[in-house]
C-alpha positions as CSV (number, residue, x, y, z in Angstrom):
1,M,-21.2,-19.5,36.0
2,A,-24.1,-20.8,33.7
3,F,-25.4,-18.9,30.6
4,A,-28.7,-20.1,31.6
5,L,-30.5,-17.7,28.8
6,K,-34.5,-17.8,28.9
7,G,-36.1,-15.5,26.7
8,V,-36.9,-14.1,23.1
9,A,-34.0,-13.8,20.3
10,Y,-34.2,-11.5,17.2
11,I,-31.8,-12.5,14.9
12,T,-30.9,-10.4,11.7
13,G,-28.8,-12.4,8.6
14,A,-30.2,-15.7,10.4
15,G,-30.3,-17.6,6.8
16,S,-26.7,-19.0,7.1
17,G,-23.3,-18.2,8.4
18,I,-22.4,-16.5,11.7
19,G,-26.1,-15.6,12.5
20,Q,-27.3,-19.6,11.7
21,F,-24.7,-20.6,14.5
22,T,-25.8,-18.2,16.8
23,A,-28.9,-19.3,16.8
24,Y,-27.9,-22.5,17.5
25,S,-25.9,-21.6,20.6
26,L,-28.1,-19.4,22.2
27,A,-30.4,-22.4,22.1
28,R,-28.1,-24.6,23.4
29,Q,-28.0,-22.0,26.8
30,G,-31.9,-22.4,26.9
31,V,-33.3,-19.7,24.4
32,R,-36.7,-21.0,22.9
33,K,-38.5,-18.3,21.1
34,F,-36.5,-17.1,18.4
35,A,-37.4,-14.5,15.3
36,L,-35.1,-15.5,12.3
37,L,-34.3,-12.8,10.1
38,D,-33.0,-12.7,6.8
39,R,-33.2,-11.8,2.8
40,N,-32.9,-15.0,2.3
41,P,-34.7,-18.2,3.3
42,V,-34.3,-19.4,7.0
43,T,-35.4,-22.5,6.3
44,P,-31.8,-24.4,7.1
45,T,-31.8,-22.7,10.1
46,V,-35.3,-23.4,11.2
47,T,-34.9,-27.2,10.1
48,E,-31.8,-27.6,12.4
49,L,-32.7,-26.3,15.5
50,K,-36.3,-27.9,15.2
51,K,-34.4,-31.1,15.2
52,R,-31.8,-30.4,18.2
53,Y,-34.3,-28.7,20.1
54,P,-38.2,-30.1,19.3
55,D,-39.7,-27.3,21.6
56,V,-38.5,-24.1,19.8
57,S,-41.0,-21.9,18.8
58,I,-39.9,-19.8,15.9
59,K,-41.0,-16.9,13.9
60,E,-39.8,-16.7,10.2
61,I,-39.6,-13.1,9.0
62,E,-38.0,-12.2,5.5
63,L,-36.1,-8.8,6.1
64,D,-33.8,-6.2,4.1
65,V,-32.2,-4.1,6.8
66,A,-31.9,-1.1,4.6
67,Y,-35.4,-0.3,4.7
68,E,-36.9,1.3,7.8
69,S,-40.6,0.2,7.2
70,D,-39.5,-3.3,7.0
71,V,-37.4,-3.3,10.2
72,N,-40.1,-1.8,12.4
73,D,-42.6,-4.2,10.7
74,S,-40.4,-6.8,12.0
75,I,-39.9,-5.5,15.4
76,A,-44.1,-5.4,16.0
77,Q,-44.4,-8.7,14.0
78,T,-41.8,-10.1,16.8
79,V,-43.6,-8.4,19.8
80,K,-46.9,-9.5,18.7
81,E,-45.6,-13.1,18.6
82,F,-43.4,-13.5,21.8
83,G,-44.5,-10.1,23.8
84,R,-40.9,-8.7,24.0
85,I,-37.1,-8.6,22.9
86,D,-34.7,-10.2,24.8
87,Y,-31.7,-10.7,22.8
88,A,-31.1,-8.9,19.5
89,V,-27.9,-9.6,17.4
90,N,-27.7,-7.5,14.4
91,N,-25.9,-9.6,12.1
92,A,-27.0,-9.1,8.5
93,G,-24.2,-7.5,6.7
94,L,-22.5,-7.5,3.2
95,G,-18.7,-7.8,2.4
96,G,-18.9,-5.6,-0.6
97,E,-15.9,-5.4,-3.0
98,L,-13.0,-5.5,-2.3
99,K,-11.4,-2.2,-3.7
100,T,-9.7,1.0,-2.7
101,T,-11.5,4.0,-2.7
102,D,-9.8,5.1,-6.3
103,Q,-11.4,1.5,-7.8
104,I,-15.0,1.4,-6.0
105,G,-17.7,2.9,-7.4
106,L,-20.5,5.1,-5.3
107,D,-23.5,2.9,-5.8
108,D,-21.4,0.1,-4.1
109,F,-20.0,1.8,-1.5
110,Q,-23.6,3.0,-0.4
111,R,-24.8,-0.2,-0.8
112,V,-22.6,-1.7,1.8
113,I,-23.4,1.2,4.2
114,A,-26.8,0.7,3.8
115,V,-27.0,-2.7,5.1
116,N,-23.8,-3.2,7.4
117,T,-24.2,0.6,9.2
118,T,-27.5,2.1,8.4
119,G,-29.3,-1.3,8.7
120,V,-27.9,-1.9,12.1
121,W,-28.8,1.5,13.1
122,L,-32.4,1.0,12.1
123,C,-32.5,-2.3,13.7
124,Q,-30.8,-0.9,17.1
125,R,-33.0,2.0,17.3
126,A,-36.0,-0.2,17.0
127,Q,-34.9,-2.7,19.5
128,I,-34.2,0.1,21.8
129,R,-37.8,1.7,21.4
130,Q,-39.1,-1.7,22.3
131,M,-36.7,-2.7,25.3
132,L,-37.8,0.7,26.9
133,K,-41.2,-0.6,26.7
134,Q,-40.6,-3.8,29.0
135,D,-39.4,-4.7,32.4
136,K,-36.2,-6.9,33.2
137,Y,-36.4,-10.4,32.3
138,S,-35.6,-11.0,36.2
139,N,-35.0,-9.5,39.1
140,S,-31.3,-10.1,39.3
141,E,-29.4,-7.2,39.6
142,R,-27.1,-8.4,36.8
143,A,-30.3,-8.6,34.9
144,F,-31.1,-5.7,31.8
145,R,-34.5,-5.0,30.2
146,G,-32.7,-6.3,26.8
147,S,-29.3,-7.1,25.3
148,I,-27.8,-6.0,21.9
149,V,-25.0,-7.4,20.2
150,N,-24.2,-5.5,16.8
151,M,-21.4,-7.6,14.1
152,A,-18.5,-5.5,13.6
153,S,-15.4,-6.7,12.6
154,M,-11.4,-6.7,13.6
155,Y,-11.8,-4.3,10.4
156,G,-13.9,-2.1,12.6
157,I,-10.6,-1.6,14.8
158,V,-8.0,-1.5,12.6
159,G,-7.6,-1.3,8.6
160,P,-7.7,-3.8,6.1
161,S,-4.9,-5.8,5.1
162,L,-3.2,-4.9,1.9
163,N,-4.7,-8.1,0.5
164,V,-7.9,-7.3,1.3
165,P,-8.5,-3.7,0.1
166,S,-12.3,-3.8,1.7
167,T,-12.3,0.2,1.7
168,A,-16.4,0.2,2.5
169,Y,-16.3,-2.8,4.2
170,A,-13.9,-1.2,6.9
171,T,-15.5,2.0,7.1
172,S,-19.3,0.5,7.6
173,K,-18.0,-1.6,10.5
174,H,-15.8,1.0,12.3
175,A,-19.4,3.1,12.1
176,V,-20.9,0.0,14.0
177,V,-18.3,0.7,16.5
178,G,-19.0,4.1,17.0
179,L,-23.0,3.5,17.3
180,T,-22.2,1.4,19.6
181,R,-20.5,3.1,22.0
182,A,-22.6,5.9,22.2
183,D,-25.9,4.2,22.4
184,A,-24.2,2.0,25.0
185,I,-23.4,5.2,27.3
186,A,-27.2,6.6,26.2
187,F,-28.9,3.5,27.1
188,A,-27.0,1.6,29.9
189,P,-28.6,3.4,32.8
190,Q,-32.2,2.7,31.4
191,G,-31.2,-0.9,31.6
192,I,-30.5,-1.9,28.0
193,K,-27.1,-3.5,27.7
194,I,-25.3,-2.9,24.1
195,N,-22.0,-4.4,22.8
196,A,-20.3,-4.9,19.5
197,L,-18.5,-8.1,18.7
198,C,-15.4,-7.9,16.2
199,P,-14.7,-11.1,15.0
200,G,-11.5,-11.9,13.0
201,Y,-11.7,-14.2,9.8
202,V,-14.2,-16.5,10.1
203,A,-15.2,-19.9,7.8
204,T,-18.3,-18.5,6.8
205,P,-19.8,-19.3,3.2
206,L,-19.4,-15.8,2.5
207,V,-15.6,-15.6,3.5
208,M,-14.6,-18.8,1.7
209,T,-16.2,-17.6,-1.6
210,S,-15.3,-13.7,-1.7
211,M,-11.9,-14.6,-0.4
212,S,-11.0,-17.9,-2.4
213,A,-9.4,-15.9,-5.4
214,D,-5.2,-15.8,-5.8
215,N,-5.1,-17.3,-2.5
216,V,-6.0,-14.7,-0.9
217,M,-7.3,-16.6,2.3
218,D,-4.4,-18.9,2.8
219,K,-2.3,-15.5,2.9
220,E,-4.7,-14.1,5.6
221,R,-4.4,-17.3,7.8
222,L,-0.8,-17.3,8.1
223,K,-1.3,-14.2,9.5
224,V,-3.2,-15.3,12.7
225,P,-1.6,-16.2,15.4
226,L,-3.8,-19.4,15.9
227,Q,-3.0,-20.2,12.4
228,R,-6.5,-21.0,11.4
229,L,-10.2,-19.3,10.5
230,A,-12.7,-19.5,13.4
231,G,-15.3,-21.4,13.5
232,M,-19.1,-20.5,13.1
233,E,-19.6,-22.3,16.4
234,E,-17.2,-20.3,18.1
235,I,-18.3,-17.0,17.3
236,G,-22.0,-17.8,17.8
237,D,-21.2,-19.1,21.6
238,T,-19.1,-15.5,22.2
239,I,-22.6,-14.0,21.2
240,A,-24.5,-16.2,23.9
241,F,-21.8,-15.0,26.6
242,M,-22.6,-11.6,25.4
243,H,-26.0,-11.9,25.9
244,S,-25.6,-13.6,29.2
245,E,-25.4,-12.5,32.9
246,A,-22.0,-13.5,32.8
247,S,-21.3,-10.4,30.9
248,S,-23.6,-8.3,32.7
249,Y,-20.5,-5.5,33.3
250,M,-19.9,-5.1,29.4
251,V,-21.4,-2.3,28.3
252,G,-19.9,-0.5,25.1
253,A,-17.3,-3.2,24.3
254,A,-15.9,-3.9,21.1
255,L,-15.3,-7.3,21.7
256,I,-12.5,-8.8,19.4
257,V,-12.3,-12.6,18.7
258,D,-9.7,-12.6,16.2
259,G,-7.4,-15.6,16.7
260,G,-4.8,-12.9,18.1
261,F,-4.7,-10.9,14.3
262,T,-4.7,-7.5,15.6
263,I,-2.0,-7.9,18.3
264,Q,0.8,-8.3,15.9
């Protein structure tokens, strides 16, 4: 079935990478109202969206998801502008240091958890509270009061590679999967669909920069059965599917999109 998305999208980490390309994918499927949030400017995303889809309406919000009051205020600003939130993408995150537990400092570990786990929880809590106040977007049996996709990782399902000792990152993403499942159970009966996406290696600016040393990325790419990294658009398209009625029976899933990395 066609995705045919309508409504309001709220995307964190929208200034670049997966968040940016998720906005493009949602717009291609019909979304025309966006709250785009990032610690950094979202200007590149806004410029390209308006170029491709001149009829879009965009609310730009500066946000560090680790701060409760700022998260709550961003939801309030979005609802004031558009009246509701239909598609939430909790994508903002940090890679953290590539260090094992004996090497990483407490501050570095806690910062990754603050953004990748607590930040997702803060956003999801505020989104749920808003979605509980709103009706379904349509009368379809397959429609929801709102849909949430949390950005986890294949390292939220399995342990990190020996070449990539990302202890804090893996810990944070396992927690995101647990959070997703717990809230999916609690709120599916109330018409809110919550799922997690677990990508493998994606050719984002962050990944290409952080894993460029010692040919780490080349070594990891060879472990992927498809023999390549995912394109950012491929992940954005998957998120569009997860928000659509095409995935209406998908609740609490940790959807792995990794080119086959974790099946070996």
